[in-house]
C-alpha positions in Angstrom: -50.5 28.6 -30.1 -48.1 25.8 -31.0 -45.0 27.9 -30.1 -46.7 28.7 -26.7 -47.2 24.9 -25.9 -43.7 24.2 -27.0 -42.3 26.8 -24.6 -44.4 25.3 -21.7 -43.0 21.8 -22.4 -39.5 23.1 -22.4 -40.1 24.9 -19.1 -41.6 21.7 -17.5 -38.5 19.6 -18.7 -36.2 22.2 -17.3 -38.0 22.4 -13.9 -38.1 18.5 -13.6 -34.4 18.3 -14.4 -33.7 20.8 -11.7 -35.8 19.0 -9.2 -34.1 15.7 -10.2 -30.7 17.2 -9.6 -31.6 18.3 -6.1 -32.7 14.8 -5.2 -29.6 13.3 -6.6 -27.6 15.6 -4.4 -29.4 14.3 -1.3 -30.1 10.7 -2.1 -28.2 7.9 -3.7 -30.4 7.4 -6.9 -27.7 5.2 -8.5 -26.5 2.5 -6.0 -24.9 0.6 -8.9 -22.3 3.2 -9.6 -18.7 2.2 -9.1 -17.3 2.8 -5.5 -15.6 6.1 -4.7 -12.3 4.5 -3.6 -10.6 1.4 -4.7 -10.9 -0.8 -1.8 -14.7 -0.1 -1.3 -15.5 -3.6 -2.5 -12.3 -5.3 -2.0 -11.9 -5.9 1.7 -12.5 -9.7 1.6 -9.5 -11.6 2.9 -7.6 -8.4 3.3 -4.6 -8.4 5.8 -4.1 -4.6 6.0 -4.1 -1.5 3.8 -1.7 1.4 4.2 -1.4 4.4 1.9 -0.7 8.1 1.7 -4.2 8.5 0.3 -7.6 7.3 1.6 -8.4 3.9 0.1 -11.8 3.0 1.6 -14.8 5.3 1.7 -16.0 4.2 5.2 -12.5 4.8 6.8 -12.7 7.8 9.0 -9.4 7.7 10.9 -6.0 9.4 10.2 -3.6 8.2 7.5 -0.4 8.6 9.5 1.1 9.6 12.8 4.3 11.6 12.6 7.0 12.7 15.2 8.6 16.1 15.0 12.4 16.0 15.4 12.8 19.3 17.2 10.7 18.3 20.3 9.6 14.7 19.7 5.9 15.8 19.6 3.6 13.5 17.7 0.5 14.2 15.7 -2.1 12.4 13.5 -2.8 13.5 10.1 -5.8 12.9 7.8 -6.3 13.8 4.2 -7.2 16.9 2.1 -9.8 17.4 -0.6 -7.5 15.6 -3.1 -7.7 12.4 -0.9 -3.9 12.6 -0.2 -2.4 13.0 3.2 -2.7 16.7 4.2 0.7 17.9 3.4 -0.1 21.6 4.1 -1.1 20.7 7.6 2.1 18.6 8.0 4.3 21.4 6.9 2.6 23.9 9.0 3.0 21.7 12.1 6.6 20.7 11.4 8.1 24.1 10.5 11.7 23.5 9.6 11.9 20.1 11.4 12.2 16.8 9.8 9.5 14.3 10.6 9.4 10.6 11.1 6.8 7.9 11.0 5.4 6.6 14.3 2.3 4.9 12.9 1.0 4.1 9.3 -2.7 3.5 10.0 -4.5 0.4 8.6 -7.5 1.3 6.5 -8.8 -2.3 6.3 -10.9 -2.2 9.4 -8.7 -4.6 11.1 -6.6 -2.1 13.1 -3.3 -3.8 12.1 -1.3 -0.6 12.1 2.4 -0.4 11.1 4.2 1.0 14.1 7.7 2.0 15.2 7.9 3.5 18.8 11.7 3.4 19.0 12.8 6.9 17.9 16.0 6.1 16.1 14.3 3.4 14.1 11.5 5.5 12.7 11.8 6.0 8.9 11.9 9.5 7.8 8.7 11.0 6.2 9.0 13.3 3.1 6.0 15.7 2.9 6.2 16.3 -0.9 3.3 16.5 -3.4 4.2 12.8 -3.8 4.4 11.8 -0.1 6.5 8.9 1.1 8.8 7.6 3.8 12.2 6.0 3.5 14.4 4.3 6.0 18.1 4.8 6.5 19.1 1.3 5.6 20.5 0.8 9.1 17.6 0.0 11.4 14.5 1.8 10.3 11.3 -0.2 9.8 7.6 -0.4 10.8 6.1 -3.5 12.3 2.5 -5.0 12.1 1.9 -6.8 15.3 -0.5 -9.9 15.0 -0.7 -12.8 17.4 0.9 -15.3 14.9 2.9 -12.9 12.7 3.4 -13.8 9.2 1.0 -16.7 9.6 -1.9 -14.3 10.2 -1.4 -12.0 7.2 -0.8 -14.9 4.8 -2.6 -18.3 4.6 -0.5 -20.2 7.0 2.8 -18.8 5.6 1.9 -19.8 2.0 -0.7 -17.9 0.0 -0.7 -14.1 -0.1 -0.8 -10.9 -2.3 1.2 -7.7 -1.8 0.5 -4.7 -3.9 2.7 -1.7 -3.2 3.8 1.7 -4.6 7.5 1.8 -3.9 10.7 3.3 -5.2 13.4 0.7 -5.7 17.0 1.3 -4.5 20.1 -0.8 -4.8 21.3 -2.4 -1.6 21.6 -5.9 0.0 18.1 -5.3 1.7 15.0 -6.9 2.9 12.2 -4.7 1.8 9.3 -6.4 3.6 8.1 -9.5 5.3 9.8 -12.0 7.5 13.2 -13.7 7.0 15.2 -16.1 9.1 17.9 -17.7 7.0 16.1 -19.6 4.3 12.7 -19.7 6.1 11.0 -16.5 4.8 8.1 -14.6 3.2 9.9 -11.6 1.8 11.2 -9.5 -1.0 14.2 -7.4 -2.1 13.4 -4.3 -4.1 16.2 -4.3 -5.3 19.1 -6.4 -4.1 22.7 -5.1 -4.8 22.8 -7.0 -8.1 19.7 -4.9 -9.3 17.5 -7.9 -9.3 14.1 -7.9 -7.6 13.5 -11.0 -5.6 10.4 -12.6 -4.1 10.6 -15.5 -1.8 7.1 -16.6 -0.4 8.4 -19.6 1.6 11.6 -21.6 1.8 14.4 -20.1 -0.2 15.4 -20.6 -2.9 12.8 -21.4 -5.5 14.1 -21.7 -9.2 11.8 -18.9 -10.2 12.3 -16.0 -7.8 13.9 -12.9 -9.5 14.1 -10.5 -12.4 16.4 -7.6 -13.4 14.8 -4.5 -12.2 17.6 -2.0 -12.9 15.3 0.1 -15.3 13.2 1.0 -12.2 16.1 2.1 -10.0 15.0 5.2 -8.1 11.8 5.3 -10.1 8.3 5.1 -8.5 6.4 2.1 -9.6 3.5 -0.2 -8.6 4.7 -3.7 -7.5 2.6 -6.9 -7.0 3.8 -10.1 -5.4 1.4 -13.1 -5.5 1.8 -16.6 -4.1 -0.8 -19.0 -5.4 -1.3 -22.7 -4.5 1.2 -23.6 -7.2 3.2 -20.5 -8.5 5.0 -17.4 -7.3 4.4 -14.2 -9.4 6.0 -10.8 -9.5 4.6 -7.8 -11.4 5.6 -4.2 -11.9 3.9 -1.3 -13.8 0.8 -3.7 -14.4 3.1 -6.1 -16.3 4.0 -9.6 -15.3 7.7 -10.0 -14.8 7.8 -13.7 -13.7 5.3 -16.5 -13.0 6.9 -19.8 -12.1 6.0 -23.0 -10.4 6.8 -22.9 -6.7 8.4 -26.2 -5.5 9.6 -25.3 -1.9 7.8 -25.4 1.3 5.8 -22.7 3.2 7.2 -20.3 5.6 6.8 -21.6 9.2 8.0 -18.6 11.1 5.8 -16.6 13.5 7.7 -13.2 13.5 5.6 -10.1 12.8 5.5 -8.6 9.3 7.8 -5.7 8.8 7.9 -2.9 6.1 11.4 -1.5 5.5 12.9 -4.8 6.6 12.0 -8.5 6.9 11.8 -9.3 10.7 14.3 -12.0 11.6 17.9 -12.6 12.1 19.6 -10.2 9.6 19.5 -6.7 11.0 22.2 -5.6 8.6 19.8 -5.8 5.7 17.4 -3.0 6.5 16.0 -1.3 3.4 16.4 2.0 1.8 13.3 1.4 -0.4 10.8 4.2 -0.4 7.1 3.5 0.4 3.9 5.4 -0.6 1.2 2.5 -0.5 1.2 -1.0 0.7 -1.8 -3.4 0.6 -1.8 -7.1 1.5 -4.3 -9.9 1.3 -3.9 -13.4 3.0 -4.9 -15.1 -0.2 -3.9 -15.0 -3.9 -6.7 -12.5 -5.0 -7.9 -12.9 -8.5 -6.4 -11.4 -11.5 -9.1 -8.9 -12.1 -8.8 -7.6 -8.6 -5.1 -7.1 -8.4 -5.1 -5.5 -11.9 -7.8 -3.0 -10.9 -5.8 -2.1 -7.7 -2.7 -1.7 -9.9 -4.3 0.5 -12.6 -6.0 2.7 -9.9 -2.7 3.3 -8.3 -1.0 4.0 -11.7 -3.7 6.4 -12.5 -4.0 8.2 -9.2 -0.3 8.6 -8.6 0.6 9.3 -12.2 3.0 6.4 -12.4 
């Protein structure tokens, strides 16, 4: 009799567990669980968010628009089951053609897409298992068009945060931002001396660079933060410099560029490779940028 009651209890537990499982599949029983994508709860003060993967769960647009070299046809591409841009679809569409980036879509909800409509200025896209694009170092770049340029994506040309997955190369190059002589908000990843530079305002601040030779032609996550008082550069989740900033803010109004710093030095286009690029108009807190860095390192296997 005891054994019979015991079997009934086991059966009821098993039945209840099955019923509970069905409910969990249909309803969100655990709203306190961590978000599915890294930017789900990190859109406050964001300027734009670009990636070769989906970053925000509510985003339902494409990740990238490509141009096929053979006939200049263009097409948008979303992501596959692995959250990465659909490489299989891209390769099926392009055949043996090279492809180039027309639009890198902004996932922030602000529709600040990075665009290049001039054909010979579009960086080449590489549809590998680790997808990326890279400019030719001559004139390739993407531009984020906003009414007041760099002033809109930073706090009035001063505060800001950039977190990107990039591959450093060696060239006298402006990797992103705006730059007109010494008035700039930009970075070099790397300059020809193998140093990485970050200039979030009038150049040149005493603390602005570190030697990044070890990361030449290596994929890494980089962070650049300008606070009220300091400029900070990080790579691989490690702080490389953090120094008092003593110069003035950037007063330019040119549009922010990726693969160049929009301004008066066209000879300094970049050969830096790009996979992910997120920007905030403020100096987000340490916990937030470390979480984004760690997520990128884990997801991309850096």
